[in-house]
N, C-alpha and C positions, 0 to 999 in steps of 0.2 A: 572529579569529573567537572568539566567546565561547560559542556553542552550536550544536549540530547536531541537526536533525530527520531521522530515518530513516524512510522508507517501509519496509514489511516484504516483502510478496509481490513477488518479482522483484528486490528490492534486498538485503535481508538473508537472506531465506529463498528457497530454490529451490522455490517453491510455486505458481507460476502454472499449472502443468500440472494441479494439483488442481482449480482453478476451471474450467479449460477442460473437463476430463473430466466434472466434476460436471454442468455445464450440458449438455454434449453427450449424455451418457448419459440424462439426464432428458428432454430435449426430443425425443430420438429416439423415445420412446414415443408421441409425438404427430406423428411424421413431420415434425417441424419442424427446419429448419436455420437457424442465425443468418445473416441476410442480410449482404452486405458493406456495412458502415456507413461513413458519413463519419467523419472524425476527431472532429468535434464530437459526433456521436451516440454513438460508441464511448466517449468520455470521460464523457458523461452516464450511460451504463449502468455503467461501471466505478466511478463515484462512489457508486452506490446501495448502501445497506446491504442485508444479506440479507433483512431484513423487507420493504423496499421492492421488492426484486427478486421476492420471493415474491408480493407483491400484484400486480405487473405481469404475472407469468406466469399467475396465476389469472384475471386479467381478460381477457388476450388469447390465451392458448394452452391451458393446462390447465383448461378451463372446467368439468370434472367434479370438480375438487378445490377445496377452500377454500384460502385463502392460509396458514392455520394448518397444514394438512396438508402443503403444499409446504415450509413453513418447518421442520417437523419433519424432513422428508427432508434438507434442507440441513444442519440442525443436527447430525443423527446422522452424516452423512458427514464434515462438517468436524471434528467432535469426534474422530473416529477418526484422520483424517489428521494433525491438528495434535498430537494426544496421542502418536502412535506413529510416524508415517512421515516427516513433513516434515524436511528437513535444511537446514543453513545453506549459504549461498554460500561459495565458496572464500575463505579468509583472514579471515572475518568476526570470529571470536573474537579473533584477534590485533589486528585493526583497533580493535575496541571497547576492548580492554585498553590499547592505546597512547594512544587519545584520552582515556580516563579518567585515565591517568597524567599527562597534560598539564593536567588540571584543567578540561577543557572539558565543559560540561553536555551531556547527551544525552537526547533524548526520542523517542518513537515517534509518527509521524503516519501512520495507516493507515486504509484503508477496511474492514478486517476487524475484527469485534467483539473486544473485549478478552478475553473468556473463552477464545478459541482461541489468541490470541497468548500469554496467560499460560501455558497448558499447554505450548506449544511452547518458549517461552523458558526456562521452569523446567527442562524436560527436557534442554535443550541447555546449561544453565548460563550463560545470558546475560541473565537477567531483571534482575539487580541492577545492571547497567550503566546503567539508564535512570532518569531522575528522575521521569518520568510517561509515561502513554500517552494519546494523543489519538485516539479512535476514534469511529465514528458513535454507538454506544450511550452513550458517556461525554459527548461534546460535544453530542449531539443536533443534529448538522449533518453536512455532507459536505465532502470535500476540494475540491470544485469551488466552494465558497462562501466568501466573505470572512470570515464570522464564525468559521469553523473555524480559520483562520490567526490571527485576532485572539485566539482562545483560547490558541493555542500561544505567541504572542508574549507575552501577558500572563503566562502560567505560567512562561516562561523568564526574564522580567524583564529582557530585553535590547531594544535597538533592533533593528528588522527587519534592517538592514544588517549586524548583528553575528551573524546567524543564517544557517546554510546548510542547505538541504534536499537530501537525497540521494533521488532518486526515479526510477523507470523509466517513469512515465506522463506523457504530454504534457500532459494536462488539469491534473494536479496541479502540474507545474512552472510552467505558465502562471498558474494561480491564485495560487500562492505568490509568484511574481515580481511580480504586480500589487500585492502588499502590501509590497514592498520587500525580501523575503527573497532571499538569494543562492541560486542553484540549480545543482545538479550532476546532470546526466542520466546514468542508468546503463543500459548496454546489457543487454537480456535477450532475446536472440534464441531462438526465432523470434517470441516473443510481442509484442515492440514493434518488429519489423523494419520494418513498414510506416510507422511513425511516426518512425523514427530520423532521417531527414533533417530533419524539423521539430524534433525534440528537439535536434539539433546546432545549429540556428539559434536556438532559444528559450533554451536553458540557458546559464548563464555558463561552465560547464565540463562536459565529458562524459568518461565513463570506461567502459572495457570491464567493469569490476566495481568495486564500492565500495572494495575493499581496495587498489586501484591508486593511491589518493590519496596524495600526498606530505604526510604529517602535518605536517612542518615548514612547509609552505606555508599551512596553515589559519590 
């Protein structure tokens, strides 16, 4: 394996609760609860950038607000969480250090905008492990789309089968696998518990946490 792509939320950072509470607290003002979605619908929503999410909410739920106002709410909340609160998953720093020492390229493939990841990674001292960041605001695409992964493959300069993706989201694992990338599904209960059976079937390998990987096997 010549390169690894890391998802962030739920894989490197213990941050899925930030997103769940952010949406829950905001939507509660409109007496709206997220319906039980199919795995396909859930994947489509998870892949959206915060800008597209704000547009969707303004259109269908918070009709008294513009999407710019909703976006400001999201940005302010996320900026605080990633700047001060979000912590890494167990063993992440040692994992990144060991992979770096092996000379394997590492990059980020996330649905969270770069500005928040930069703040969290620099605060946690893990920013410099990565060769580049692929995020919706940088790539101008989503992890559910083939051109997002084409961007990552081109930037890494490897063949797809020489790249592994570590991710906790079913939709992302499926999309990357279609492009020939090796996939490692990461458990992040309770957030991906409903998808876990499908993740185990879809991914080439599954782990309870990213740091459980046997580095020598990469």
